[in-house]
TORPATI-480943 format. One line per 10 residues: number of its first residue (from 1); their letters; for each residue y, z, x of N, C-alpha, C, O. Coordinates in steps of 0.1 Angstrom, whole numbers, plus 5000, padded with zeros to 4 digits. Layout:
# TORPATI-480943
NUM	A	Y Z X Y Z X Y Z X Y Z X  ... .
//
This chain:
# TORPATI-480943
1	LNQLQYPTDV	7078 1699 3920 7075 1687 3918 7063 1680 3914 7058 1671 3921  7057 1686 3904 7042 1679 3902 7045 1671 3884 7035 1667 3878  7056 1671 3880 7057 1671 3868 7067 1655 3865 7076 1655 3873  7067 1644 3858 7077 1633 3852 7081 1637 3837 7076 1645 3830  7092 1629 3834 7097 1633 3820 7099 1614 3818 7108 1608 3823  7093 1609 3813 7096 1594 3811 7102 1587 3820 7114 1583 3823  7088 1585 3826 7088 1574 3837 7086 1560 3832 7076 1556 3826  7104 1547 3840 7101 1535 3837 7099 1530 3844 7100 1518 3840  7097 1530 3851 7093 1517 3867 7083 1528 3879 7083 1540 3882  7075 1518 3882 7070 1522 3896 7067 1513 3903 7066 1502 3897 .
11	LIDKETDSLI	7065 1516 3923 7064 1505 3929 7057 1511 3940 7053 1523 3939  7055 1506 3948 7041 1507 3958 7054 1503 3972 7062 1493 3973  7051 1517 3980 7052 1512 3994 7043 1514 4001 7037 1524 4003  7041 1499 4007 7028 1502 4014 7027 1504 4028 7017 1502 4034  7041 1509 4035 7039 1513 4049 7041 1525 4046 7042 1533 4055  7041 1530 4035 7036 1546 4033 7025 1551 4027 7022 1563 4030  7019 1541 4018 7009 1540 4007 7012 1550 4000 7003 1558 3998  7027 1552 3993 7031 1559 3983 7038 1554 3970 7046 1544 3971  7038 1559 3959 7042 1554 3944 7056 1561 3949 7057 1572 3954  7071 1550 3946 7081 1555 3940 7080 1551 3925 7075 1541 3919 .
21	ICDRDNRRVV	7087 1559 3922 7084 1563 3904 7103 1565 3903 7112 1570 3910  7103 1557 3891 7119 1561 3886 7116 1571 3875 7112 1567 3864  7117 1585 3876 7113 1596 3867 7130 1595 3856 7140 1601 3860  7132 1587 3844 7139 1593 3844 7146 1606 3834 7158 1608 3836  7141 1613 3826 7148 1616 3820 7149 1631 3831 7158 1639 3830  7139 1631 3841 7147 1639 3850 7158 1635 3861 7159 1642 3871  7166 1624 3857 7174 1618 3865 7173 1616 3880 7181 1620 3888  7159 1609 3882 7154 1614 3898 7150 1602 3902 7147 1596 3891  7147 1595 3912 7135 1588 3919 7130 1597 3929 7137 1605 3936  7111 1593 3929 7105 1603 3936 7097 1597 3942 7097 1585 3940 .
31	RWSRRSGTTQ	7088 1604 3951 7082 1597 3960 7066 1603 3959 7066 1615 3960  7052 1597 3958 7041 1605 3958 7032 1598 3963 7030 1587 3959  7022 1603 3974 7011 1598 3982 7004 1592 3973 7005 1596 3961  6996 1579 3976 6987 1581 3970 6973 1580 3977 6964 1572 3974  6975 1589 3985 6964 1598 3992 6954 1608 3984 6958 1620 3982  6941 1604 3979 6936 1616 3968 6940 1633 3976 6938 1636 3988  6944 1641 3966 6945 1653 3968 6963 1657 3966 6968 1668 3969  6967 1652 3964 6983 1654 3964 6989 1656 3955 6992 1647 3948  6993 1667 3952 7001 1676 3943 7012 1676 3940 7016 1679 3928  7021 1673 3951 7035 1673 3951 7041 1662 3956 7039 1658 3967 .
41	GEILINNIGC	7051 1654 3945 7061 1647 3953 7071 1650 3964 7073 1660 3970  7079 1634 3964 7091 1639 3969 7104 1636 3965 7106 1624 3963  7114 1645 3964 7130 1637 3957 7134 1627 3966 7138 1631 3978  7134 1614 3963 7143 1605 3971 7158 1605 3970 7167 1607 3979  7159 1603 3957 7173 1601 3950 7174 1612 3940 7165 1614 3931  7188 1621 3942 7189 1628 3926 7199 1626 3919 7209 1622 3925  7199 1628 3904 7214 1628 3898 7214 1616 3897 7221 1611 3906  7206 1606 3887 7208 1590 3891 7201 1587 3875 7191 1593 3871  7209 1576 3864 7198 1572 3852 7193 1562 3856 7198 1551 3853  7179 1562 3867 7176 1548 3867 7168 1547 3855 7165 1554 3845 .
51	WGLAMDDQRY	7166 1535 3859 7158 1527 3848 7146 1521 3856 7135 1526 3856  7152 1506 3864 7145 1500 3874 7144 1500 3887 7154 1506 3892  7136 1498 3895 7133 1500 3908 7124 1489 3915 7113 1486 3911  7132 1482 3930 7125 1467 3935 7131 1472 3950 7142 1478 3953  7119 1465 3958 7117 1467 3973 7118 1457 3974 7111 1451 3965  7128 1447 3985 7129 1438 3991 7120 1436 4007 7109 1440 4005  7120 1434 4016 7111 1426 4027 7118 1437 4037 7110 1444 4044  7131 1440 4039 7135 1449 4050 7131 1466 4042 7138 1475 4047  7123 1469 4032 7122 1478 4026 7135 1490 4018 7135 1502 4017  7145 1480 4015 7155 1485 4009 7151 1488 3991 7145 1481 3983 .
61	LYVTDWLRNE	7155 1500 3990 7150 1503 3974 7163 1500 3967 7174 1505 3971  7162 1492 3957 7170 1491 3949 7172 1495 3933 7164 1490 3926  7178 1501 3928 7177 1509 3918 7187 1507 3907 7199 1506 3912  7185 1507 3893 7193 1504 3882 7200 1521 3881 7195 1531 3884  7211 1517 3874 7214 1532 3870 7227 1527 3856 7238 1523 3857  7216 1529 3843 7219 1527 3834 7231 1541 3828 7239 1538 3819  7232 1550 3830 7246 1555 3827 7260 1553 3836 7271 1554 3832  7254 1549 3850 7264 1547 3854 7274 1531 3853 7286 1528 3854  7261 1523 3849 7263 1506 3847 7259 1499 3860 7264 1488 3863  7251 1504 3868 7254 1498 3885 7239 1494 3887 7230 1497 3878 .
71	VRRYQLGEKN	7237 1489 3899 7229 1487 3910 7231 1494 3919 7243 1496 3922  7223 1499 3925 7227 1501 3941 7213 1500 3950 7202 1500 3944  7214 1500 3964 7208 1494 3976 7207 1508 3986 7216 1512 3993  7195 1514 3986 7189 1523 3997 7184 1524 4006 7174 1519 4004  7185 1528 4016 7178 1529 4029 7171 1540 4025 7177 1549 4021  7157 1542 4026 7148 1545 4028 7153 1564 4032 7156 1566 4043  7152 1571 4025 7165 1587 4032 7177 1590 4030 7183 1600 4035  7183 1578 4023 7198 1576 4020 7199 1580 4008 7191 1578 3999  7213 1592 4007 7215 1598 3992 7223 1586 3985 7219 1580 3974  7235 1583 3993 7242 1577 3982 7244 1563 3978 7252 1560 3968 .
81	GTLVAGGNGQ	7234 1551 3989 7234 1540 3988 7247 1530 3988 7258 1534 3989  7244 1519 3986 7257 1511 3986 7257 1500 3972 7246 1496 3968  7266 1498 3966 7269 1493 3955 7266 1478 3953 7273 1471 3960  7258 1474 3947 7254 1457 3951 7255 1448 3935 7253 1436 3934  7258 1456 3923 7256 1452 3911 7264 1461 3901 7258 1472 3899  7274 1457 3895 7282 1462 3882 7290 1475 3889 7297 1473 3899  7289 1492 3881 7299 1498 3891 7317 1499 3885 7324 1509 3886  7320 1488 3878 7330 1492 3873 7330 1494 3855 7336 1487 3846  7322 1502 3854 7327 1509 3837 7318 1498 3828 7317 1487 3832  7314 1500 3819 7306 1494 3808 7308 1484 3803 7313 1490 3793 .
91	GGGLNQLNVP	7309 1472 3800 7314 1463 3797 7310 1445 3800 7304 1442 3811  7313 1436 3792 7306 1423 3794 7312 1417 3806 7307 1406 3808  7322 1420 3813 7332 1409 3827 7318 1411 3833 7309 1419 3831  7321 1399 3842 7313 1395 3854 7310 1405 3867 7301 1404 3875  7322 1415 3864 7319 1424 3876 7313 1438 3866 7314 1449 3872  7308 1439 3855 7302 1444 3846 7291 1443 3840 7286 1432 3837  7282 1461 3837 7266 1458 3833 7270 1468 3822 7278 1477 3823  7262 1465 3809 7257 1475 3802 7248 1477 3798 7243 1470 3789  7241 1488 3804 7229 1493 3800 7216 1485 3807 7205 1482 3802  7222 1481 3823 7211 1479 3831 7199 1477 3830 7198 1489 3828 .
101	RYLFVDRQQN	7187 1473 3830 7177 1478 3830 7164 1473 3844 7165 1474 3856  7156 1468 3837 7150 1462 3854 7156 1455 3856 7165 1451 3849  7151 1449 3870 7158 1443 3884 7152 1434 3890 7140 1434 3887  7154 1424 3900 7143 1418 3908 7151 1414 3919 7162 1410 3915  7149 1415 3932 7155 1410 3943 7145 1398 3953 7134 1401 3957  7151 1387 3955 7146 1378 3963 7148 1379 3977 7158 1386 3981  7142 1374 3983 7141 1368 4001 7154 1373 4005 7157 1382 4013  7165 1363 3995 7175 1365 4004 7183 1377 3998 7196 1375 3998  7179 1389 3993 7186 1401 3989 7193 1398 3976 7198 1408 3970  7193 1388 3972 7205 1387 3958 7196 1394 3946 7184 1397 3945 .
111	VYVADRDNHR	7205 1396 3939 7201 1411 3927 7202 1402 3919 7211 1394 3920  7188 1398 3904 7188 1398 3888 7185 1408 3885 7176 1414 3888  7197 1413 3873 7196 1421 3867 7195 1420 3848 7204 1415 3841  7183 1425 3844 7183 1423 3830 7196 1432 3822 7193 1443 3817  7206 1428 3821 7219 1433 3813 7216 1433 3799 7218 1423 3791  7210 1446 3794 7206 1447 3780 7215 1445 3770 7213 1435 3763  7223 1452 3770 7232 1454 3759 7239 1440 3760 7241 1437 3749  7244 1431 3769 7251 1424 3769 7241 1410 3768 7246 1399 3771  7227 1410 3764 7219 1398 3761 7223 1390 3773 7228 1380 3771  7220 1393 3784 7223 1384 3796 7211 1387 3806 7205 1398 3806 .
121	VMKWNKGAKE	7209 1377 3813 7204 1381 3826 7213 1374 3839 7216 1362 3841  7215 1386 3848 7230 1383 3859 7220 1384 3873 7209 1388 3876  7230 1377 3881 7225 1370 3894 7238 1375 3900 7249 1372 3897  7232 1385 3912 7246 1390 3923 7243 1385 3935 7233 1390 3940  7250 1377 3940 7246 1372 3953 7246 1382 3961 7251 1393 3957  7239 1380 3975 7240 1393 3984 7258 1391 3987 7265 1381 3990  7261 1405 3986 7282 1411 3990 7286 1405 3978 7298 1403 3980  7281 1399 3964 7296 1397 3959 7303 1408 3952 7300 1420 3952  7313 1401 3946 7316 1412 3937 7314 1412 3924 7315 1420 3915  7310 1398 3924 7309 1397 3904 7296 1389 3900 7291 1384 3910 .
131	GIVVAGGQGQ	7291 1387 3893 7275 1380 3893 7279 1367 3886 7290 1362 3886  7269 1363 3880 7265 1349 3876 7257 1353 3861 7248 1362 3860  7261 1343 3850 7255 1347 3841 7244 1332 3845 7248 1321 3848  7226 1337 3843 7219 1330 3845 7211 1328 3835 7204 1318 3836  7209 1334 3825 7206 1336 3814 7208 1340 3802 7209 1352 3804  7210 1338 3787 7218 1345 3780 7234 1347 3781 7243 1342 3787  7232 1355 3773 7250 1356 3776 7263 1356 3764 7275 1358 3763  7252 1351 3756 7258 1341 3743 7259 1351 3730 7255 1347 3718  7261 1358 3731 7257 1371 3726 7246 1375 3721 7237 1368 3725  7239 1388 3708 7226 1387 3705 7220 1379 3697 7227 1377 3687 .
141	GNALTQLYCP	7212 1376 3698 7201 1366 3692 7188 1353 3689 7182 1363 3693  7184 1348 3688 7167 1342 3688 7173 1326 3694 7164 1318 3698  7187 1322 3695 7188 1307 3701 7184 1307 3716 7185 1315 3725  7180 1295 3715 7169 1294 3732 7187 1294 3743 7188 1294 3755  7194 1295 3738 7208 1299 3749 7207 1317 3745 7217 1324 3749  7201 1322 3740 7207 1334 3743 7193 1345 3738 7182 1343 3732  7198 1359 3745 7185 1372 3742 7187 1382 3734 7197 1381 3727  7181 1390 3732 7183 1400 3725 7178 1410 3727 7168 1412 3720  7183 1421 3736 7178 1430 3744 7170 1428 3757 7160 1434 3754  7167 1422 3770 7162 1418 3779 7156 1428 3786 7163 1439 3788 .
151	NGIFVDTWGT	7149 1427 3789 7142 1435 3799 7134 1434 3810 7140 1433 3821  7121 1433 3810 7115 1427 3824 7119 1416 3830 7122 1407 3822  7121 1413 3841 7124 1400 3847 7115 1393 3859 7107 1401 3863  7114 1383 3865 7107 1379 3874 7118 1371 3875 7128 1369 3868  7114 1362 3895 7119 1349 3894 7108 1348 3909 7107 1356 3918  7100 1335 3906 7093 1332 3912 7101 1321 3925 7113 1319 3926  7092 1317 3933 7098 1310 3947 7101 1298 3946 7104 1293 3958  7103 1288 3935 7111 1281 3930 7122 1279 3923 7128 1269 3919  7126 1295 3924 7142 1303 3915 7139 1303 3899 7148 1307 3891  7123 1299 3893 7126 1296 3879 7124 1315 3875 7116 1323 3879 .
161	LYVADTWNHR	7136 1318 3865 7137 1332 3861 7128 1331 3843 7130 1324 3834  7118 1343 3847 7112 1347 3834 7115 1359 3830 7112 1369 3836  7123 1360 3818 7126 1369 3810 7118 1377 3798 7116 1369 3788  7112 1391 3796 7111 1395 3784 7118 1398 3777 7122 1409 3778  7122 1389 3766 7131 1389 3755 7125 1398 3748 7113 1395 3744  7132 1418 3743 7123 1425 3734 7120 1420 3726 7109 1416 3724  7135 1421 3715 7135 1424 3703 7136 1408 3696 7140 1407 3684  7133 1400 3701 7128 1388 3697 7115 1387 3702 7114 1375 3704  7105 1392 3705 7089 1394 3708 7087 1380 3709 7082 1373 3700  7093 1372 3727 7092 1366 3732 7094 1366 3749 7101 1375 3754 .
171	VMRWTQGDKK	7087 1355 3758 7088 1356 3771 7097 1343 3774 7093 1332 3769  7107 1343 3780 7116 1331 3785 7115 1327 3797 7113 1334 3807  7117 1310 3798 7117 1307 3813 7129 1299 3815 7131 1289 3807  7139 1303 3826 7153 1294 3828 7148 1286 3840 7141 1292 3848  7149 1272 3842 7151 1267 3856 7156 1267 3864 7165 1259 3861  7159 1271 3878 7172 1270 3882 7182 1258 3879 7179 1246 3882  7191 1262 3875 7202 1251 3877 7208 1252 3860 7219 1249 3854  7195 1257 3857 7197 1251 3835 7198 1261 3832 7188 1266 3827  7214 1269 3832 7223 1277 3825 7223 1282 3809 7224 1293 3802  7221 1266 3808 7226 1261 3794 7214 1269 3781 7218 1275 3772 .
181	QGTVIVGGND	7199 1266 3785 7190 1274 3774 7178 1272 3784 7175 1266 3794  7171 1282 3776 7159 1288 3781 7148 1281 3774 7152 1273 3765  7132 1283 3776 7123 1279 3774 7114 1289 3766 7109 1298 3773  7111 1287 3754 7097 1298 3753 7088 1296 3758 7085 1284 3760  7080 1305 3763 7069 1302 3769 7055 1309 3760 7044 1303 3759  7060 1324 3754 7055 1333 3751 7061 1338 3734 7072 1341 3731  7053 1338 3729 7054 1343 3718 7068 1336 3711 7070 1324 3713  7077 1342 3704 7086 1340 3696 7085 1338 3679 7094 1333 3671  7072 1341 3676 7069 1336 3663 7070 1349 3657 7060 1354 3651  7083 1357 3657 7083 1374 3652 7072 1382 3659 7063 1377 3666 .
191	EGKGA	7072 1394 3657 7064 1407 3662 7046 1400 3650 7043 1395 3639  7042 1405 3661 7023 1407 3658 7017 1405 3665 7020 1401 3676  7004 1408 3659 6996 1411 3669 6981 1397 3664 6969 1399 3663  6989 1382 3663 6984 1374 3657 6972 1368 3672 6975 1367 3684  6960 1365 3667 6952 1361 3675 6956 1347 3683 6948 1342 3692 .
//
């Protein structure tokens, strides 16, 4: 266990001073100590199509599984986890995901998911059986109501959502309660290396 294959996300577990890594093409989540001299990792979760990782204040680990179109929450050391989003097959229903990528977990353990192929961001309140569209969800496109393959997401303490809208080459902001349209805050002028 000294190699990775297409790692897609990483976070730091401060309590154990270790890295937790989504090792996508090896279909596992691994932990590596940050101490110098470490040559071996440890498998935390096996047989998972992981893409994104998050950890909440209680040290629960959340993992998007893009192959099963779901998000699970794990207590460290647990192998099966608890379903917290999706898990009802691939699709566009409010209880489904379609290639979930990155995620964000707020202090109330609500889970935000970049639902890439549905071109939306979903919020799953703790314990909910279906999610709420909080950004996009109006089909693929570049209007202010649309996203095109969202990836990275972040929610600040005021509930403002920031989305890396990958194929629109922009970062968008949705303020809490404004589900109709977002605001382009960076990019949006097609791809490029402009100064």
